[in-house]
C-alpha positions in Angstrom: 6.7 35.4 -83.7 4.1 32.8 -83.9 5.6 31.3 -86.9 8.8 30.9 -84.9 7.2 28.7 -82.2 5.2 26.8 -84.7 8.5 26.0 -86.5 10.1 24.9 -83.2 7.0 22.6 -82.5 7.3 21.1 -85.9 11.0 20.3 -85.5 10.6 18.9 -82.0 7.7 16.7 -83.3 9.7 15.4 -86.3 12.8 14.7 -84.0 10.6 13.0 -81.6 9.2 10.9 -84.4 12.7 10.0 -85.6 13.8 9.1 -82.2 10.7 6.9 -81.6 11.4 5.1 -84.9 15.0 4.6 -84.1 14.4 3.3 -80.6 11.6 1.1 -81.8 13.8 -0.5 -84.3 16.6 -1.1 -81.8 14.3 -2.6 -79.3 12.8 -4.7 -82.1 16.2 -6.1 -83.2 17.2 -6.7 -79.5 13.9 -8.6 -78.9 14.5 -10.6 -82.0 17.9 -11.6 -80.8 16.5 -12.5 -77.4 13.9 -14.6 -79.0 16.6 -16.5 -80.9 18.5 -17.2 -77.9 15.4 -18.5 -75.9 14.5 -20.7 -79.0 17.9 -22.2 -79.2 18.1 -22.9 -75.4 14.7 -24.5 -75.6 15.9 -26.8 -78.6 18.9 -27.6 -76.6 16.7 -28.8 -73.8 14.6 -30.9 -76.1 17.7 -32.5 -77.5 19.1 -33.2 -74.1 15.7 -34.8 -73.0 15.8 -37.0 -76.2 19.3 -38.2 -75.2 18.4 -39.0 -71.6 
């Protein structure tokens, strides 16, 4: 009986780790895209200022 609960605990821990890794990767890639967008906007502003 104890082994059964221990096995469930290990499985929950592993699935939690996997979920954390997946969510972490997703948020990282999203952040990277947001950063690229912000950078491009800033560079456009600089170009605009140079023209004016």
